[in-house]
Structure formats: structure tokens, C-alpha cells
N, C-alpha and C positions, 0 to 999 in steps of 0.2 A: 423382454418388454420394453417398448418403444414409448416414451412419455412425451414425444415432440409432435404426437398426432394429435391436432386439435387441443383446446384448451391451453396451449403453452402460455397464452398471454396471462391467464387466470392463476396458473402455476408460477409464474415470475412475479406476479403481482404478490403472491403470497410470501414467495421467497424473499423479495424486496422489502416488503413490510415487515415481516419478522426480523429481517438485518437491521432494518432502521431502529427498531424498538430494542433490539439487543444492544445496538451500539451506544444508543441514547442513555439505557440504563446504566451501562457500563461507566460511560463518561461521568455520567451524573454521582453515580455510587464511589467512583475512583477516585474523584476530587474530594468526596466526603470522608474517605478514610483515614488520610493524614489529618485532616482538618479535627476530627473525630477525637484521633489519637492525642492530638496535640491539647484539644479542650479536656480531656480527661485526665492528662499527665502533666501538662505544661512542659513537657520535654521535646525540643526539636529533634533530638537524636531517635526519641520512639517513633515520633511521626515518620521521620526518613527511614527507618526500619519496616515501617507498616507498608509505605509506598513500595520500597523496594521488594517486599515479599508479595506484592501484586505483580512485578515486573518479572523477576528472576525466574520463578518456576515455569510459567508459561513459556520463557524464551527456551528453556533447557528441554521442555517436553513437546515443542514444535513438531521433531522428527516422529516421535511415537504418536503422536497425535495424526500426524500425516498417514502412517502406516494403517493406524486404527480405521480412518476414514476410508482408505483405498480397500481395506479388507472387507468393510462391511457396508451397509446402507447408510448414505451421508443421512438421510431422513432420520434414523434411527439415533445418529450420534447427536443430531441436532436437539431432538425430543429429550435424550438422556442429559444432555449438557443443560437445557432451560430447566429441567425438572431438579436437576441436583443444586442449580444455581438458586432458586426460589428457598429450597430445604437450607441452603447455605446462609441465604440472610437471615431467615426466621430461627434457625438454630445456633448460629455463631453472632451475628451481628445484633440480634433480638437480645439475647442475655446481658450485653455490655450496655445497650441502651437503656433497659429497664429493670435489671436485677444486680447491677453493680459489677458484674463478672469481670475477671481479670482482662485487662487490655491486650494481653497475648492473644485472645480470641480474635482480636481484629487483623492481627498479622495472618492467621490460619484462613480466615474469611478472606481476606484480599488474595491470599494464594489461590484458594480453591475456587474463587470467583474469576479469578484470571484464567485459570485452566478452562473452566466451563465456557468462558466468553469466546476461548481460542479454538475450542471444539465446535461451537457453533459457526465461528466466521469460516474456518477451514472446511468444513463439511458445506456450509453454503456454496462457497466458492466452487467445491468439487462438483457439486449438484448442477451448475450454469449448463456446461454442455450436454448433459442429459436430458435438461428441460427444454432448453432453448435451440431453435433451428439454427444451423451453421450460419446463415446470412446475417441474423441478428445478434451475433455476438459481440460484435464492435458497440452496438446500441446500448446491449445488457451491461457491458464492462463501465461504460460511460456513466449509465443509471447507477449502478454501484459505487462507482465513484465520488458521485454526487452526493450520494446517500451518506457517504463516511465523513464528507466536509461539511454538509448539514447538521450531522448528528454533533460533531465537533462545535460548531457555532452556536447549537442550542443547549448542548449538554452541559459546558463549562458554566455559562452564568445560571442555568437552571440549578445546577448542584450547588453553586455558592447559594443563589437566593432561597432554596429550600432549606439548607443547612442554617441560614440566617433566620428563618421564621422557626423552626424547630430542628433539633440534631436528629429526629428520626426520620423525617420527611424524605431524605435522599434514598434511606433502605426501602421505605414503603415504596417509593416511585420504582425503584429497581425490581421490587418483587411484583407489582401490579404489571408493569410492561413485560416481565418476563412470563408472566403468566400468559397474558394476550398473546406473546409471541409464540409460545407452546401451544395455544390453540391453532395459531395459523398453521404452524408445521406439523400437526395431527390431520390438517386438510390436504398435505400434500401426497401425491402418489409414492408408493415404495419406487425406489430408482433402481436397485441392484437385489432383487430379491432371492438369487441363486449365488450365493458364495462359499459353498460347502468345501470346494477343493482349497480355498485360502489357508486354512489351517495346516495343510501338509508341505507349505513352503518354508522355506529357511528363514527363521526370524531375522538374524545378522545380514543376511543376502538382502531381504526385504526391506529392512532399515537403510541399507545403503544405496537403494535402487534411486532414491532423490539427487544422491551426489552423483550417482553413474550418469544419470540423463544429463545433470549440468556438464559433466565431463565430455558428454557424446556431441553437445550442441553448442557450437561456437557463440551463437548468438545470445541464448541463455547465459551460458558463462561470463561473457563481456557485461552483461545487464546485470548479473548478479554482482560483479564487482563494482561497477558504476554507482548501483543503488546502496550497496553496503558502503562503500566509501561517501559519498553524498549524505547519507543518513548521520554519519557521524560529524561530517562538517558542518550540517544545518544545525545539530546541537551546540556547534561554537558559535555559530550566527546568532542563535538564540540566546547564549551568555551576554554576546556581544550588545544586543539590544538591551538586555537587562542592564547590563554595566553603564549603557549611554544614559537610559532612564533614569538610573540612580545618581549619576554624577551630573546629570542637569536639572534634576528635581521634577521630573515629570509625576503627576499624580498617578496613584493606582487604576484610576478610571481611565486615564490616558493610555497607561501601559496596557490594559486589558484590551482597549480598542486597537492599539498595535497588534497585539498576539493574536486577536481575531481575525484580522486581515488575511492571515494565512488561509482559514476557512472560505473567507469571501473569495478571494482568489481561487483557491481549489474548485469551489462550486462553480464559480464562470467558466473555469478551465474545463470543468467535466462536461457544461454544456455545449462548449465549442470543439471539443476533442474529437467527436463522432464524424465530424467534417474534414478535419486535418488528418486524422489517424487513417482515415479510410483512403485518402490520396496520396499516401506516402508509404514506403517500405518500412519496417519497423526498424531497421538498421538506420535509416535516413532520420526517422522521427526522434530516437535517442540520441543520435548524434545533434541534431536541432536543439533539444531539450538541455543537454549538456553546453551548449554555448550558449542558450538562453539564461541559464543559472549563472555562468561565468559573468554576463554583462549585468544581472542585477546586483550581484556581491561586488562586482567592480564599482558600481555606481554608490553602494554604501561606503566603501573604501575610500572613494574620492570626494566625498562630501565633507563639508567643514563640521565637524562634530562639536564646536564651540557655538554653532548657530542655532539655538533651540528651535525657532521657527521653521527653519530649512529640515530639521530633524524630524518635526512633526510630519512632514510631507514624505521625506526620504523613507523612514523606517516603516511606516505601513506599506508604502509603494515597493519596497524591497522585501517584506516578507509576504505580501500579497502575490508578487511576482515568482517567489519560492513557491506558493501553492498552486498557481497557475500554471507552470511549467510542469510540475510535480504531478499534476492531475493528467496532462498528456503522456507523461512517461509512465504511469501506472496503467491507465487505459491501452496503452501499447502493449505493455508487458501482460495483462490480463487477456487481451485478444489473441496473443501469439499463444499464450500458454493453452487457451480454450481450444484453438484452431491446429495446432502441432503437436502439444504434448499428449501422449495415449491416455485414454481416460483412467486406465487401471492405475497409473501412476502418478494422476494429475495433483492427489491428496498431498503425496511426499514431496513432489517439487515445489508445490506451494509453502510447504511446512518449512523445507530446506531453504527456499529463499526468504522466510519469513524469521527464520533461525538467525541467518547471517546479518539480516537488516536490523532485526531486533536485538541483537548482541552488539550492534554498532552505537546504540544509543548511550549507553553508559559509559562505553569507551571514549564516545565523542565529549560528552559533558565532562569527564575527568581531564581527558587532553587539552580541552578549550580552557580548562581554569590554568592548566600550566602555561599555556601558549599566551593567555591574557596577563598572567604574572609575568612571563619573559619578554613580550613583544608588544604588550599595550593593546589598545583596540584597533588602531589602523593598522599594526603590524599583524594581528591577527586575521584580520579581514583580508587583507593582501595575500596571506599564506594560504587562506581557504580559497581565495580566487585564483590564485596560481596552480593549485591542486587540481580544481575543476578544469581550468584551461587544459593540463596535461590530460585529463581524461577525455576531454572534448577532442584534442588533437589524436589520442590512441584511437578514437574511435572512428573519425575523419580517414586515418590511414589504413586501418584493419577491415572497415566494412567497405562493401562496392559502392561507386558511384550512383546516383539517381537513375532509374531507367530512360528519363527524359533527355539526361546529359550523354548516355550510351547511344540515345537514338540519334542526337546530333553528331556525335563523333561517326557514327556508321554511315550519316548521310554526306559528310564532308567529303569534297572532291579530292582531298589527299588520302582519305581511308577508303575509297572506292575500289574494289579489287577487279580484274578483269574478268568478264564471264568466261565461266568454263566451256571448254569445246563442246560443242554439242546442245548447250543451253541457249535458249532466246536472250537476246540483250535488250536492256530497257526500251530501245527504240522498236525493237518488233512487238511491243505491246505487253510484253509479262515483265513488270517493275520487279527489279532486284531488291528485295526487302526483307527486312529478319523477320523470321517466322515468330507469331504470338499467339498463345493459345485464346486469347481475348484482350478486351480493352483495359485499361489500367495497368499499373506496376505488377512485376512478377508476384506470384503468392509467397508469403513470408517462408514456407518451407524450403525453398529455394537458398534462403540464408545459411540454412545449417547443414554440415557435412553429414551429420547423422541422419537426416532426413532422405538422404540419397541411398543409404544402405539397404 
């Protein structure tokens, strides 16, 4: 059954809107979970444990969730995730708010809620190449990336503001937006109605297919390493910003503006990305992004941290630059996934990448704390910049040069070969040019050794 014939704009609109509502609710309630635990117990340890309960289970379950999406219909997974999420809010968060139930229920609620949100996000990503024409995938990836940054911009202040008005409002908000997203998901067409043969496959083999696909595709493997390492590094930069804000006495409002700059930069980057990503090969795009990240972190390292006025300019500029560049690399990777990864394993590949990048977050926070204690703010920022530069050099060396450079080399007088016997020379009217399938750079599939197998 092809869902791309006609009506794809409506289907993508439903998918996009449902994802926006799901993300908004997740961010809003995700901020309220630790705040509610802190209010109920007064213990920052309990608040931290509740926050961790929302992160750890979904990270560990990324791979099984990817297999679940690949074996079934992504639409069904989205519907089930949203329905369980509503029940979770009403059945676990509600008793704590209104019946003085044990705060331990908040930890369970955060865990279930996080898993449900991951199910919806993975299924929605897997559904894109089934619902969207191939030539529209780059634009779809950019719109999805913009949606994520917009949800962060709106969700964090919304969660804090609603909690300030009434502690139950973030939970009510999440239940309402989840119900609306559920209605939108029900209007989507079935994507893979016939999956009867999936149950006969080997479970461990199927779980490992995401890792296998990464091992076969050099671009995916290198990108997974780059995204995992940089995810950890930017947790260190986040700690650096918090440290500088504390040392220089910045108000919580100014700190909030600085941290929101990442979402603003990411949103702008998502709007620009379709034009930049479509004009460059994926490997070139990732390489440029790594050099861009190196530049913005070096700017922070070179700044006089004792000058508060300068910090108020450099901190949001650095953090928005991280988001702007990050939007480009995310759109590049999502487009490559949709165009090159077989649809039957797309859920597992997406989950495998998110497993690594998600696991990098707590590692980065813990490592950043030790680095700040040992090296200080400037030393930590320089160390982060050095690692990013090393990654950029690695990508520059291991990935092919841009096609425009290759064309210039081919046309260079020193690189022109003599015409073969029996062939017309350039002077006879048949110009010797490298053959191309069409205008623009070669397709991304040429970057991967596995694509030629």
C-alpha cells in the first residue's frame, strides 16, 4: 500500500502537528516532574532521582522500541504510546497531586512517560519516508528539526509558568495535548498493514540490525561517533555557561535567556538548512558543521570571562551558534537516513543512534564536572574545542572532497589525460568531461561502501 499518492501534504501535516504537541507536552511536564518532587519532599536528591527516572529507561529501551516500530505499523505504535501516556498522567501523577500519594509514583510516571514519548518520536521518524515523496524528504527533515527547537523554546517557559500558577497545570496540559495528538494520529493512514512474517524472525538478530547497519555504512558510523562525542561535549559547555553565570552573578532571567538561545539558533538553522543541505554532500555538510562548532566554542574560550558585558554577548552567541550548527547536522543525518537506510530497519537505526547520543548526556555532565574542577572554565572550554577540532580533521581526512573541487582538478591542465586511441579529442567537438547522472553533487548513497554491495 502506497501512502505517498496524493494527500501526502495532509498526512505530513498531521504527523508534524502530532509531533509538535507531543514534544511540547513532554518538555512541559518533564520540567515539572523534578519541581513537583522538590516541592513535595524538599529534597534535591529526590528531585534528581525523579529527573533521572525520566531519562535512563528510555535510553536503555531505545533499541527494543526501534525493533517494535520496524516489526509493526508506526501509526499503531504512535497511538498506543499517546494513549498510555494519558493514562500515565491521570493514574500516576494525579494521585500525587490530589490524593497525597507517595512521591515514588512520580518516578514511575517519569519513566513511563519518557518511554511513551520515545515510542512516538521513533515511530513518527520511521513513518516519514512512507508518507513523504523522496524529493520532499530534505524539506520534511528541516520542518521536523524546526519543530523540535520551537517546542524547546515554548515548552520550558510554559512548564515553569504553569507550575508557578498551579502545580497540576503542567500535567493537565500534557494530558490535553496528548489527547489532541492521539486524535491526529488516528487520522493517519495505516503505513505497514501486512507484517505477519515479522514474528518468525530471530529476536537477537533483529535487535542487532541497527548496529549492523551502522557497521556497514561508513558515513553513518562516522556520524554516530561525531554526534555522540559532541553531545557529551556540549553538556560540558552547558555546565561552563552555568558556572560563568553563577560566578558573575547573572540573574536567573538572564540565564534563562542565554539557555533559550540554543533553541532560537536551532530554529533559524532549521529554516536555512534545506537550502544548504541540498547543495552539499552529507559528508561535506557534517565536516563543515564540526568546523563551525569548533569556531563557536573557541570564541567562548578566547573571551575575557571577567567582563560581564562581553559575556552577555558571547554566551548567547555561542549557545545559539551551537543550536544553529546542530540544526544543520540533524537535518543532514535525518535526510540521509530517509534516503539511504532501508525502510524496514529505519526504526532500529534511528533508535541505535539515539541510544548512543542519549547515553552521552549523563556521561558529558559527569565528565564536565570533573574537568571544571581540574582545569577551570577556560581549560575545560579549550579541551572541548580541541576534541571538536580533532573530529573535524578526522572527517576532513576520511571523507571525499566536494564534487566542485573534483571537477576543478579534472579540468586542470596538469590532470588532463591524453585521449584514448580511436576517441575524439576535445578539438574535434566531443569534449572530454566526467560523466554525471545529472546536475548537482552525487547522491549520498555514493558515500557508503554498503550502498554499493
